[in-house]
C-alpha positions as CSV (number, residue, x, y, z in Angstrom):
1,M,39.4,61.4,-21.8
2,A,36.9,62.4,-19.2
3,I,34.4,59.8,-20.5
4,A,36.9,57.0,-20.2
5,R,38.0,58.2,-16.8
6,V,34.5,58.3,-15.5
7,A,33.7,54.9,-17.0
8,A,36.8,53.4,-15.4
9,A,36.0,54.9,-12.0
10,R,32.4,53.6,-12.2
11,N,33.7,50.1,-13.1
12,A,36.0,50.3,-10.1
13,A,33.1,51.4,-7.9
14,D,30.9,48.6,-9.1
15,S,33.6,46.0,-8.2
16,A,34.5,47.7,-4.9
17,G,31.0,47.6,-3.3
18,G,30.4,49.4,0.0
19,F,29.5,53.1,0.1
20,V,30.1,53.5,-3.7
21,D,26.7,51.8,-4.5
22,L,25.3,54.3,-6.9
23,N,21.9,52.9,-7.3
24,S,20.5,54.1,-3.9
25,T,19.5,57.6,-2.8
26,I,21.5,58.8,0.1
27,L,20.7,61.2,3.0
28,A,22.8,62.7,5.7
29,V,23.1,65.7,8.0
30,S,25.8,67.8,6.5
31,S,26.0,70.6,9.1
32,P,28.4,70.3,12.0
33,P,27.2,68.3,15.1
34,G,25.6,70.1,18.0
35,H,23.1,73.0,18.3
36,S,23.1,75.8,15.7
37,T,20.8,78.3,14.1
38,R,20.5,76.2,11.0
39,G,21.0,72.5,10.3
40,I,21.3,71.0,6.8
41,V,20.0,67.7,5.6
42,R,21.4,66.7,2.2
43,C,20.0,64.1,-0.2
44,S,21.2,62.8,-3.6
45,G,20.1,60.1,-5.9
46,A,17.4,59.1,-8.4
47,D,14.6,59.1,-5.8
48,A,15.7,62.3,-4.1
49,F,12.7,64.5,-5.2
50,K,10.2,61.6,-4.7
51,L,11.2,61.5,-1.0
52,L,9.9,65.0,-0.5
53,V,6.4,64.4,-2.0
54,P,4.8,63.1,1.3
55,R,6.2,66.1,3.2
56,L,5.7,69.1,0.9
57,S,3.2,70.4,-1.6
58,A,3.9,68.9,-5.0
59,E,4.0,72.3,-6.7
60,L,7.1,73.2,-4.7
61,L,9.0,70.4,-6.4
62,I,8.6,71.5,-10.0
63,E,11.5,74.0,-10.5
64,R,15.1,74.2,-9.3
65,G,16.1,76.9,-6.9
66,I,15.7,77.9,-3.3
67,R,12.3,78.5,-1.6
68,S,10.8,78.8,1.9
69,V,8.6,75.8,2.8
70,R,6.9,74.2,5.8
71,F,8.3,70.7,6.3
72,R,5.7,68.3,7.8
73,L,6.8,66.1,10.7
74,A,3.9,64.0,12.1
75,E,1.6,66.4,13.9
76,V,3.7,69.6,13.3
77,S,5.4,71.4,10.5
78,V,8.7,73.3,10.8
79,P,9.9,76.3,8.7
80,A,12.7,75.3,6.3
81,L,14.6,76.5,3.2
82,L,14.6,74.0,0.4
83,S,17.2,74.0,-2.4
84,L,16.5,71.7,-5.4
85,T,19.2,70.9,-7.9
86,P,18.3,68.5,-10.7
87,A,20.9,66.3,-12.4
88,P,23.4,66.8,-14.0
89,R,24.1,70.2,-12.6
90,S,24.3,69.3,-8.9
91,Y,27.4,68.7,-6.9
92,T,27.0,65.0,-7.2
93,G,25.7,65.0,-10.8
94,E,22.4,63.5,-9.5
95,D,19.0,64.9,-8.5
96,S,19.8,66.5,-5.1
97,F,18.2,68.7,-2.5
98,E,19.3,70.4,0.7
99,L,16.9,71.2,3.5
100,Q,17.7,73.8,6.0
101,V,15.8,73.5,9.3
102,P,16.4,74.8,12.9
103,G,19.7,73.2,13.9
104,H,18.5,71.0,16.8
105,P,20.2,67.5,16.7
106,H,16.9,65.8,17.7
107,L,15.0,67.7,15.0
108,L,17.6,66.8,12.3
109,G,17.4,63.2,13.3
110,R,13.6,63.2,13.0
111,V,13.9,64.7,9.5
112,I,16.3,62.0,8.4
113,N,14.3,59.2,10.0
114,G,11.0,60.5,8.6
115,L,12.4,60.6,5.0
116,L,13.8,57.1,5.4
117,E,10.4,55.8,6.7
118,D,8.7,57.4,3.7
119,A,11.2,55.7,1.4
120,H,10.5,52.3,3.0
121,R,6.7,52.8,2.7
122,G,6.9,54.0,-0.8
123,G,9.3,51.3,-2.0
124,L,12.1,53.8,-2.7
125,N,15.7,52.9,-2.5
126,A,17.1,55.2,0.1
127,R,19.6,54.9,2.9
128,P,21.9,56.9,5.1
129,A,25.1,58.2,3.3
130,G,28.5,56.8,4.1
131,P,31.5,59.0,5.0
132,G,32.5,61.1,2.1
133,E,29.9,59.6,-0.2
134,F,28.6,62.8,-1.7
135,T,32.0,63.8,-2.8
136,A,32.7,60.2,-4.0
137,R,29.6,60.5,-6.2
138,A,30.8,63.9,-7.5
139,F,34.0,62.2,-8.6
140,L,32.3,59.1,-10.0
141,S,29.9,61.2,-12.0
142,G,32.8,63.3,-13.5
143,R,31.8,66.5,-11.7
144,I,35.2,66.7,-10.0
145,K,38.6,65.0,-10.4
146,L,40.1,62.8,-7.8
147,A,42.6,65.4,-6.7
148,Q,39.8,67.9,-6.2
149,A,37.9,65.3,-4.2
150,E,41.0,65.0,-1.9
151,S,41.0,68.7,-1.5
152,V,37.5,68.5,0.0
153,A,38.8,66.1,2.6
154,A,41.8,68.3,3.3
155,L,39.5,71.3,3.8
156,V,37.3,69.5,6.2
157,A,40.3,68.4,8.2
158,A,42.0,71.8,8.2
159,R,43.0,73.2,11.6
160,S,44.5,76.5,10.5
161,D,44.4,79.2,7.8
162,G,47.5,77.7,6.3
163,E,45.9,74.3,5.9
164,I,42.8,75.9,4.4
165,Q,45.0,77.7,1.9
166,A,46.7,74.3,1.1
167,A,43.3,72.7,0.5
168,E,42.4,75.5,-1.8
169,R,45.6,75.0,-3.8
170,M,44.7,71.4,-4.2
171,R,41.2,72.3,-5.4
172,D,42.4,74.7,-8.1
173,D,43.3,71.5,-10.1
174,R,46.8,72.6,-11.3
175,L,48.0,69.1,-10.5
176,G,45.0,67.6,-12.4
177,R,45.9,69.7,-15.4
178,L,49.5,68.5,-15.2
179,A,48.3,64.9,-15.1
180,D,46.2,65.5,-18.2
181,I,49.1,67.1,-20.1
182,V,51.5,64.3,-19.2
183,T,48.8,61.7,-19.9
184,D,48.2,63.2,-23.3
185,T,51.9,63.1,-24.2
186,L,52.4,59.6,-23.0
187,A,49.2,58.2,-24.5
188,N,50.1,59.6,-27.9
189,A,53.6,58.1,-27.7
190,L,52.1,54.8,-26.6
191,A,49.6,54.8,-29.4
192,L,52.5,55.2,-31.9
193,V,54.6,52.5,-30.3
194,E,51.7,50.1,-30.3
195,A,50.9,51.0,-33.9
196,G,54.4,50.1,-34.8
197,I,54.0,46.7,-33.1
198,D,50.5,45.8,-34.4
199,F,50.3,47.4,-37.8
200,T,53.8,47.4,-39.2
201,E,52.6,45.6,-42.4
202,E,50.1,48.4,-43.2
203,E,51.5,50.7,-45.8
204,D,49.9,53.8,-44.1
205,V,51.4,53.1,-40.7
206,T,54.9,54.4,-39.9
207,A,56.4,53.4,-36.6
208,I,57.6,56.2,-34.4
209,E,61.3,57.1,-34.7
210,L,63.5,56.4,-31.7
211,G,64.6,60.0,-31.4
212,D,61.0,61.3,-31.5
213,L,59.9,58.8,-28.8
214,Q,62.9,59.8,-26.7
215,D,61.9,63.5,-27.0
216,R,58.3,62.8,-25.9
217,I,59.4,60.7,-22.9
218,K,62.0,63.3,-21.8
219,K,59.3,66.0,-22.1
220,A,57.1,64.1,-19.8
221,I,60.0,63.4,-17.3
222,A,60.9,67.1,-17.3
223,S,57.3,68.1,-16.6
224,I,57.0,65.6,-13.7
225,N,60.4,66.6,-12.2
226,D,59.6,70.3,-12.5
227,H,56.3,69.9,-10.6
228,L,57.9,67.7,-8.0
229,S,60.6,70.3,-7.4
230,R,58.0,73.0,-6.9
231,S,55.7,70.9,-4.7
232,V,55.1,70.7,-1.0
233,G,53.6,67.7,0.8
234,L,50.2,68.2,2.3
235,E,51.4,66.3,5.4
236,S,54.0,68.9,6.0
237,L,51.4,71.6,6.0
238,Q,48.9,69.6,8.1
239,S,51.4,68.5,10.8
240,L,51.8,70.8,13.7
241,P,55.0,72.7,13.6
242,W,57.7,72.0,16.2
243,V,58.8,74.9,18.4
244,V,61.8,73.8,20.5
245,L,63.1,75.7,23.5
246,E,66.9,75.2,23.5
247,G,69.8,76.6,25.5
248,P,72.3,75.7,28.2
249,A,71.2,74.1,31.5
250,N,69.5,76.5,33.9
251,A,68.7,79.0,31.2
252,G,65.0,79.1,32.2
253,K,63.7,76.9,29.4
254,S,61.3,74.9,31.6
255,T,60.1,78.1,33.4
256,L,59.4,79.7,30.0
257,F,57.7,76.4,28.8
258,N,55.3,76.5,31.7
259,A,54.6,80.2,31.3
260,L,53.7,79.9,27.6
261,L,51.4,77.0,28.4
262,C,49.9,78.9,31.4
263,R,50.3,75.8,33.6
264,E,52.9,73.8,35.5
265,R,53.8,71.1,33.0
266,A,57.6,70.9,33.5
267,V,59.4,70.5,36.9
268,V,61.3,73.6,37.6
269,S,64.3,73.6,39.9
270,G,67.5,75.6,40.5
271,M,69.4,72.3,40.2
272,Q,71.2,71.9,36.9
273,G,69.8,69.2,34.6
274,T,66.3,69.0,36.0
275,T,64.8,68.4,32.6
276,R,65.9,64.9,31.5
277,D,63.4,64.1,28.8
278,V,61.7,65.7,25.8
279,L,58.4,67.3,26.9
280,I,55.9,68.0,24.2
281,E,52.7,70.0,24.6
282,P,50.3,71.7,22.1
283,L,50.3,75.5,22.3
284,A,47.4,77.4,20.8
285,L,48.2,80.7,19.2
286,S,45.3,83.1,19.5
287,G,46.1,85.4,16.6
288,V,44.3,85.7,13.2
289,Q,45.8,82.5,12.0
290,N,44.1,80.5,14.7
291,A,47.1,78.2,14.6
292,E,48.6,75.6,16.9
293,V,52.1,74.4,17.4
294,L,53.9,71.8,19.4
295,L,55.9,73.4,22.1
296,I,58.9,71.3,23.1
297,D,61.2,71.5,26.1
298,V,64.5,69.6,26.0
299,A,67.4,69.0,28.3
300,G,69.9,71.8,28.6
301,E,73.1,71.7,26.6
302,E,76.0,70.3,28.7
303,S,78.8,67.8,28.4
304,P,77.4,64.3,29.2
305,R,78.9,62.5,32.1
306,T,76.9,59.3,32.1
307,H,75.1,57.1,29.6
308,L,71.8,58.7,30.7
309,D,73.3,62.1,30.0
310,E,74.3,61.0,26.5
311,A,70.7,59.7,25.9
312,M,69.3,63.0,27.1
313,Q,71.6,65.0,24.8
314,E,70.9,62.8,21.8
315,A,67.1,63.2,22.3
316,A,67.5,66.9,22.6
317,S,69.7,67.0,19.5
318,M,67.1,65.1,17.5
319,A,64.3,67.5,18.6
320,R,66.4,70.5,17.6
321,S,67.1,69.0,14.1
322,R,63.4,68.3,13.7
323,A,62.3,71.8,14.8
324,D,60.5,74.2,12.5
325,L,61.4,77.1,14.9
326,R,63.9,77.2,17.8
327,I,63.7,79.5,20.7
328,R,67.3,80.1,22.0
329,C,67.1,80.8,25.7
330,I,70.0,83.0,26.8
331,P,70.6,83.4,30.5
332,P,72.0,86.7,32.0
333,H,75.6,87.5,31.3
334,E,75.8,85.0,28.5
335,S,76.5,86.3,25.0
336,S,74.0,85.8,22.2
337,P,74.8,83.8,19.1
338,S,74.4,85.3,15.6
339,A,70.9,85.7,14.2
340,E,69.5,82.8,12.2
341,D,66.4,82.5,10.1
342,D,64.6,79.8,12.2
343,V,65.8,81.0,15.6
344,I,64.3,83.5,18.0
345,R,67.0,84.7,20.5
346,V,65.4,85.2,23.9
347,A,67.2,86.7,26.9
348,T,65.6,85.1,29.9
349,M,65.4,86.3,33.5
350,A,65.5,89.9,32.3
351,D,64.5,91.1,35.8
352,L,68.1,90.1,37.0
353,I,69.9,92.6,34.8
354,D,69.9,96.3,34.5
355,G,68.9,97.9,31.2
356,S,67.9,96.1,28.0
357,R,70.0,93.8,25.8
358,T,70.6,94.7,22.2
359,D,72.1,91.4,21.1
360,V,68.8,89.4,21.3
361,D,65.4,89.5,19.6
362,L,63.4,89.7,22.8
363,S,64.0,90.0,26.6
364,I,61.7,88.0,28.9
365,S,61.0,87.9,32.6
366,V,58.5,85.2,33.6
367,K,58.5,86.5,37.1
368,Q,57.4,90.0,36.0
369,Q,55.3,88.6,33.1
370,Q,57.4,90.6,30.7
371,G,57.6,89.8,27.0
372,L,55.4,86.6,27.0
373,D,52.7,88.1,24.7
374,E,55.4,89.5,22.4
375,L,57.0,86.0,22.2
376,R,53.7,84.4,21.3
377,S,53.2,87.0,18.6
378,M,56.7,86.4,17.3
379,I,56.0,82.6,17.2
380,E,52.8,83.1,15.3
381,H,54.5,85.5,12.8
382,R,57.2,82.9,12.1
383,M,54.5,80.3,11.6
384,I,52.7,82.5,9.1
385,E,56.1,83.0,7.3
386,R,56.6,79.2,7.4
387,C,53.2,78.5,5.7
388,S,53.9,81.1,3.0
389,R,57.4,79.6,2.5
390,L,56.2,76.1,2.3
391,A,53.1,76.7,0.1
392,G,54.0,79.8,-1.8
393,D,53.2,79.2,-5.4
394,A,54.0,75.5,-4.9
395,F,51.9,72.5,-5.8
396,V,50.3,70.9,-2.8
397,L,50.6,67.1,-3.0
398,A,48.8,64.5,-1.0
399,P,51.1,61.5,-0.2
400,R,49.3,59.4,-2.8
401,Q,49.7,62.0,-5.5
402,E,53.4,62.4,-4.8
403,A,53.9,58.7,-4.9
404,A,52.1,58.5,-8.3
405,L,54.3,61.2,-9.8
406,V,57.5,59.6,-8.4
407,A,56.6,56.2,-9.7
408,S,55.7,57.5,-13.1
409,G,58.9,59.4,-13.3
410,K,61.0,56.3,-12.4
411,L,59.3,54.2,-15.1
412,L,59.8,56.8,-17.8
413,Q,63.4,57.2,-16.8
414,E,63.9,53.5,-17.2
415,A,62.3,53.7,-20.7
416,S,64.5,56.6,-21.6
417,S,67.7,54.7,-20.5
418,L,66.7,51.8,-22.7
419,L,66.2,54.1,-25.7
420,V,69.7,55.6,-25.0
421,S,71.2,52.0,-25.1
422,W,69.5,51.5,-28.6
423,E,70.8,54.7,-30.1
424,S,73.6,52.9,-32.0
425,S,71.1,50.8,-33.9
426,G,68.7,53.6,-34.3
427,T,65.7,51.3,-33.9
428,L,63.3,50.2,-31.2
429,E,64.9,46.8,-30.4
430,A,62.2,45.8,-27.9
431,P,59.1,48.0,-28.5
432,E,56.9,45.7,-26.4
433,L,59.1,46.5,-23.4
434,I,59.0,50.3,-24.0
435,A,55.2,50.0,-24.5
436,G,54.9,48.2,-21.1
437,L,56.9,50.9,-19.3
438,I,54.9,53.7,-20.8
439,R,51.7,51.9,-20.0
440,D,52.8,51.4,-16.4
441,A,53.8,55.1,-16.2
442,L,50.3,56.0,-17.6
443,D,48.7,53.9,-14.9
444,S,50.7,55.7,-12.2
445,I,50.0,59.2,-13.5
446,G,46.4,58.2,-14.1
447,E,45.9,57.6,-10.4
448,I,45.9,61.3,-9.9
449,N,42.7,62.0,-11.9
450,G,41.4,58.5,-12.7
451,V,42.5,55.5,-14.8
452,I,43.2,55.8,-18.5
453,S,41.5,52.9,-20.3
454,P,42.9,50.7,-23.0
455,D,40.1,51.8,-25.3
456,E,41.4,55.3,-25.1
457,I,44.8,54.1,-26.5
458,L,42.9,52.4,-29.3
459,D,40.9,55.5,-30.1
460,R,44.2,57.4,-30.5
461,V,45.6,54.8,-32.8
462,F,42.5,54.7,-35.1
463,S,42.2,58.5,-35.2
464,S,45.9,58.9,-36.2
465,F,46.2,56.3,-38.9
466,C,44.1,54.9,-41.7
467,I,44.1,51.3,-40.4
468,G,40.8,49.7,-41.5
469,K,40.7,50.4,-45.2
């Protein structure tokens, strides 16, 4: 299966053009931009090791491994660490090297330009790498599956520990293994259906029974539905959580909004109904999760008197319904509602009352800077719980992966419904139609790891039956 998947991926790459040109050797700076102690130049391709010959002693290029070298740049040489990884055991499956030099942007640029100039003079096919091209080559060479390649992109884009964990869950390839299992079940079923279509006159070929085919399809549907029910979308983990300040008018929401942001973002006034729109600002949480949320201030809860008031309340209601966490601002002398899982009950203006309240989660006084750090910690703790609740032991799905599973499930459900309608006759009344639905479902599920080829279906047919005697 892996061979067919890689071949199909390479064929797609050949027809697509662009950065998936596999004939050239590619180079790029793979360390983050800016100054650093070390910068990394990465190279992959058939001519990778030849590029180093003008710059290093030839004996250093004999064996794989890591070694200290002096990399020649015109009139000077710089200290470097060289890592050589011959094909096929490199990340990309090609001859590859990484060169670590002092991390000055100008120096890294000179290394790249020098290697490209050497390639031009020596007639070697080398060029700068395109975005994501090293990982694309790893996929096209069969070193990683498509879902694992997507996990690399998710890891690079991660902005919090929760997103890093989500990317790691994608990389463990549980979804890829599911796709392989479902693909195996469907491919075997399709092989039998097509054998019944093409080789019914052969004495050694027996078409698959309707009940057996239904069992196989239902098994695949159950597996897909089970994984969808235990999945969480990558977008829901990558999107910034909404933390909404809610409560009656003049409860101190905007004052608290400004205090948490440490700047005057919202207009604050003793006049009721000062906040008339939804204010949204990012709020960095400085704890161990290095997380960020969207802090949202909405209009106070009150009975609308005008069309503008109605629009304000509708916008506030939509923000509350979208919230991942709500901070209920409770002014002095107003009773607190019952505790809820996704609500922090905050007594505002604590400096105006004597003693402490026991019916809230936290008392705050912006004037006296009381309780603000505790509230930030509570928000972060709730966000940690949210990430654990969302991810847990779930499958993390990119939108493309979720769409592929859903599409495959719908096609198989359609096939199953057709089989139910034929139960009275006990035969496959339109095997070509069933075969088409299964093949389309295979195409959809195959998008997770790569495309299953028609040749693979034929291989299954010929390995299962004595056809060519």
